[in-house]
N, C-alpha and C positions, 0 to 999 in steps of 0.2 A: 458627911460626904463619903461616898463609897470609894475605898482605896483602889488604886489602879496598879496593875502589874507591869505597866509600860516602863521600860528602862530609860533613864536620862542619858545614857551613854550615846555618843554620836553613832548614827547609822553608817554603814559601809560607804553608801553613796554620798554621805556628807563629808567624808574625810578629805577629799580634794579641796573643798571649799575652806575647811578649817585650816588646812595646811597652807593656805594662800595660793592654791592652784585652782584652775578652772578647766572644765572640759571644753571641747570644741563647740558644743552647742551653746555655751555661754559667752563665746567671743562676740564682741561688737562688730558692726560693719567696718568701722575704722581699723580695728585690729586685723580683720580679715583682709582689708585692702592693702595695708602695709605689709602684712605677712605674705600675701600672694606675690608681691614684687620682690621681697627678700628671698623667697623660695625660688622664684624664677632666676634671679641673679645667681644664686648658689648653683642651681642646675646648669645654667649657662656657663659658669666658670668651670665646673667639672667637665662639661662637654669640650671646652677648649683645651683642657688639660689631658683628656684621655681618649677622645674620639680620634680614630685614625683617618688619614687622608685629607685633613683640613689645611695643611700647610705645604707650601712649595719647598721650604727648607726646614730649619729647626723650629720646633714648636715654641710657643710663648711660655714664659715662666708664670708663677702663681700671681704675682702682682699685675702683670700685663693682661693675663687671662681675666682676672677679677675686674680690671679697668675696662676691658673691651666688652665683657658681658654686661657690666653696669651701664656703659654707654649705649649699648644696643637695647637693653630692656627699658632703660629710662629715655629712649629715643633722643639721645643727646647728639652723638656724632663726633665727639672728640676721639681722636685715634692716637695710638702709640706705635702702630705699624701701618704700612701702606696697604690698604684693602685691595688695591688692584694687583699688586705683585706678591704680597705675602701669603694670601690665601689662594687655594685652588678653587675650582668651581664649587666643590662640595663645602669648602670653608665659607665661601660667599653665600651659598644657599643656607647654611646653618645660621649665618649672621642675619640674613634677611628674615628667617623664621623667628629669631629672637626679637627682631624689630617689630614684626607683625604682632607677636604676642604682647610685647610691651605697649604697642600703640593702642590696641583694643583693650588690653587688660585681661589678666588671667581669669578673673571672675566672669567677664562677659563671655569668654569662650566656654567656661564651665556651664554657665546658665544656658548657652546655646545648645550644648550637647544634651543637657537634661531635657530641654524643650523638644529636641529632635527625636528623642526616644519616648516622648509622651509624658514626661514628667512636668513638674512645675517649679520654676526657680523659687528658692526660698525668699522670704521677706528680707532676711538679713543680706542675702546676696544681692537682691534687687536694690536695697538701700546703698550698698557699697558701690554698685554700678552707677546708679542714678544721682547719688548725692541728694541735695535738697530739691525734690521734684514738685515743689508747690507751683511752679510755673506750668506744669502739665499734670494736673491732679487726676485727669480721667484717662491717662494713657497707661494701660497695663504694663507691668514689668516685662512680661514675656514678649509682648509686641514690640516694646522699645528695644530689647536685646536683639530680637530678630532683625528689626529695621537697622540697627547699628551695623550688624555683620553684613547684611545684604548691601546696604548703601556703601560701606567701605569697599567691598569687593567690586562693586559696579564702578565706583569712581576710579579705583586702581586699575581696573581692566580698560576703561576708557583712556586713562592717562598713559598706560603702557602701549595701547594701540597708536595713540597720537605720537608718542616718542619714537615708536618703531618706524612709523611712516617717515618721520623727520630724519631718522638716523640710518635708514637703509642705504642712501647714497654714500655715506661715510663707511659703514661696516659691512654692507652686503645683506642679502635677504636672510641668511641664517644667523650671522654673528650679531645682528642688531637686536635680536629678540631678548637675550638675557640682560644687557644693559638697560633696555627699555623697561622690562619688568622690575628690575632691581630699583631703578631710580623712581619709578612710579610709586612703589610701595614706600620707599624711603622718604619721598616728598610728601605723600599723603599723611604718613605717620609723623611728619615733622622731625625726621631722624637726622638727615644730612649726610649719611654715609653714601659714598660714591665708588663705583668700580673704576673710576679714572683717578690717576695719581694726583692730578691738579684740580680735582673736584669738577667744576663746570667751566674752568678757564678756557679749555679747548673749544667750548661752545659759546664763547663770549660774543662772537659775531652773528649768532643765530637768535634773532629776536623771537622767533616762534618757539624755540626750545625754552628760553627763559620765561616766556609767557605761559607755556604748559606747566612748567615746574611751579611757577608762581600761583597758578590757579589751584593746583593740587595742594600746595601749602595752605592757601587761604581756606579752601573747603575743609581740609583736615583740621585746621585750627579754629574754625568758627564755632565748633561745639555741637555735639549730637542733639542736645536739648533744643538748641536754636533751629537746627535743621529739621527736626521732627515737628516743631511748632510751625515752621514755614510751610511744611508739606500739608499741614492741617488747616492752614489759613483759609478763611472763607467758608469752610465746611460747617454745617449746622451742628451745634451741640445742645440737644434739647430744643428749646424754642429760640435760642440765641445763636447768632453768628459768632464764630470764633474771632478773636482779635489778638494782635501781638501783645505779649506781656512786656512789662517794663524791662525785664531781663533781656529779652530778645532785642528790644529797641536800643538798649545800651550797647549790646554787642555789635549790632549793625552800624550804629552811629560811630562807635569807637573804631571799628575796623575801617570805615571810610575815612575818618579823620587821620588815622595813623598811616594811611596811604597818601592822602592829599597834602598833608603838612610836611612830612619828612622828605618826600620825593624831590621837591624843588630845592630843599636845603642840601641834599646829597648832590644834586646836579651842580649847585653853586660851589660846594666844597671840593668836588672832584673834577671840575671842568678842565683845569689845567694840570691835574694829577693823573690818576689812573685812567681817566676818560679822554685824555688829551688827544690821542691819535684816532679816536672813533668818529664815526659819522653821526649826524644828528639823530637818526633813528636809533642807533645803538646806544647813544648817550641817554636818550629818554627811557629805553627799555632797561638799561642798567640802573638808572635812578630809581625806577619802580622796584627793580629787583633788590636794590639796597634797602628799601623800606619793608619788603616782604620777608626776606630770608632771616633777619634777626628774630622774628616772632613765629616760631622758634626753630627753624629748619636747619640752619647751619651750612647750607650750600654757599659756595663763593664762586663768582664769575670773574673776580679780580683777586690779586694778591693782597690780602688785608695787611700784610707787613709793609705795603707801600702806600697805604691810604693816609690822608692827613689826620692830624689830631682831632679836629672837630668831627670828622666822620667817625673816628673810633669812639668818641664820647657819645655822639648821637646813637651809634650802634649799640652801645652798652645800655643806654636808656631804653631803647626798643627791646633789647633782650630782657631787661628787667620787667617790662610791661607784659610781654608774652602774648598769648592767644586768649581764647574764651574758656570759661569753665566747662568741664565735661568734654573737652576736646583732646586731641593728641598733643597739643602744644603745652609748653611749660610757662614759666614766669609767674608773676603775682596775679596775672589775669587782667584783661581789659576792664572788666566790671569793677575790680578793686581799685584800679587806677582812676577810673572815672568817678567812683564814689568818693575818693579822696579829694578830687577836684571839686565835686559838688559840696562836700563837707566844708572845704575852705571857703567856697562862695557863700554858703549859708552863714558862716561865722562873720564874714566880711559884711554881708548885707543885712545882718541882724535877724535872720530867720530863726524861728524856734525849732525847725526840723529841716532835714535834707529832703528837698523836693525835686521831682523830675517829671515833666509832662503831666502836670496836674495830679500827681501822685506823691505821697510822702513815703520815704524809705524807712522801714522800721529801725529803731535805735539799735536793736540787737544785730541787725545786718551791718550797720555802720561800725559797731564795735568789732565785729568779726573782721571786717575789711581793714580797720585800723590795726588790729592785732596781726593780721597777715602781712601788712606793709612793714610793720616794725620788726617782725620776726625775719622776714626775707632780707631786709636791709642789714639787720644785725648779724645774721648767720653769714651773709656774703662778706661783710667786712672782716669778721672773725676768720673766715676761710682764707681771705687774701693775706691776713696777718700771719697765719700758719704757713702759707706758701712762702712768705718772705723768710720765715725762720728756717724752713727746710731747704730753701734755695736762695741763700743770701746773695749769690752772684749768678747773674744771668747774662749770657752773651747777646745783649740787645741794647740798642741806643737808649731806650727808655725802659728800664727794668720794671719800674713801678707800673707803667701802663701794661706791660706784658702780664704781670701778676694779676692786676685788676681785671684785665680782659679775660684771662683764663678762669678766674674765680667767678665772674659774672656769667660767663658762658656755661660753666658747669652747673651753677646753682639754678639757672633758668633753662637748663637742658637744651641749649642752642647748638653747640658744636663748632661755632666759629673760633678760630685760633689765629694767633700771629706767628704760628709755626714752631713753637717751642715745646709742645706737649710731650713729645717723645723724649726730649732731653731732660725733663724734670726728674728729680730724685723720687725714690719709692715713697718717701714720706709725703711729698707733694701730690703724688698720684693717689695715695690713699685719701688725702684731704679732698681731692676732686671727686673721688668715688662717693664719699659721704655727702658732698654738696649735690651731686647728681641724684642720689637717693632721696635726700630731703626735698630737693626741688621737684622731683617727679611725683612723689606721693603727696606732697603738700605739707607745709608746717602744721596746718590745722588738723590734718588727719593724724599726724604723729602725736600732737598734743592731745587730741581726743582719745587716741589709743591709750596714752598714759593716764589720762583722767579717768577712763573707765576702770582702770585697775587700782589707782591710788587715791583719787580724790573722793572724799566723803561729802555727800550732799547735806546741806543744813537748811533749816526752815527759819533761820533768823538772819538779820542784817546788823552789822556793827554800826555804832554811832558814827556819823559823818563829821568831817572837819575839813575846811577848805584850805587850799594852798595858793600862793601867788605864782603866776606864770607870765612869760613875756618879759 
């Protein structure tokens, strides 16, 4: 064999890989997705610390700046300062920009900019935006990104116009504009921030206001993939007419059920509580609003510190379920919740697979849903435990309910609170920050990001051995 003069020494461009480091081009979509939100949170925090003209009085400290930035980027809505009185107009504007960026996702905006100047979004960026796009295999990434941004701005514009018309008698022709714009963006992005000190309690007798906010929350939380598929319904794809995927059917059915079932329950629980002095019409609109806002907007039209314990428990369940995948909402997602119910039914009925509408759900999807459920519940309970350690004494009648409510609200990026967020210690606020980040980017995205770096793939499977359960 002819000798070669090639050196076995590592090439310069191989050194980062050998040193355990990777270049940007080697990052996975999950790592890009997680990293984009962490970068936005960092930039948002620095803005709250150093930008001039954001505050009426003294600026926030590091922990409160980090908390507010995380709450805005993760579209949660938990607050440690009063948005209405603590921020100037420029501070509120900065806050709503962070909410908009967090709602759409930094990578969506980046891909939109690339598309606008004639470029093409990368496959990795498209994957990070779309997630698992098997339900829409023939929709190009560029078209999806453009549709996302266009649909978002159109919905927010319509919502702002509707709220402006409703609020002109209260604020006047000029002063009604900014609250309408702010609340429309906040509602569509499922953020829950408000320019009113009492959130929407001052509008509790306005059925139309609650209806507009509810519609914005529902549309923002139904998922861009579902909305895109609905827009293409009935159009020809080759020789076949398009049909709704199982994913979209699950989302739509779940959304309807999570409105139809909890609303009468809330009406029953709060009939003689927070709704006691209201008219029939107001009671019905509030019962519906009770069902909508925990998934996962965080607006409140009543004081949640005054609601009954069953209402608090049902609210925490809805917060945990959340909205649809690929939406601005948080939570474990409607599809995950329904798949867990279908899995339970399959085991009870003796079915060999999980079936829905004459289709079987792949085992891999069921495993991912189960993993998501276990991780979400485990992380939430651990967060509540840490809050108890950092704040063993809370000035509230039911301190455990307060800690649980705050933890569930943060993990599922809801923003509802029993009114103690600002009084928590710095340790508890950091815990809530971590819960919001995990809840926003999703446990599966974080796990996938770590797997891409540390887990080695194998081509073998270990011998199996069964265990007893039940």
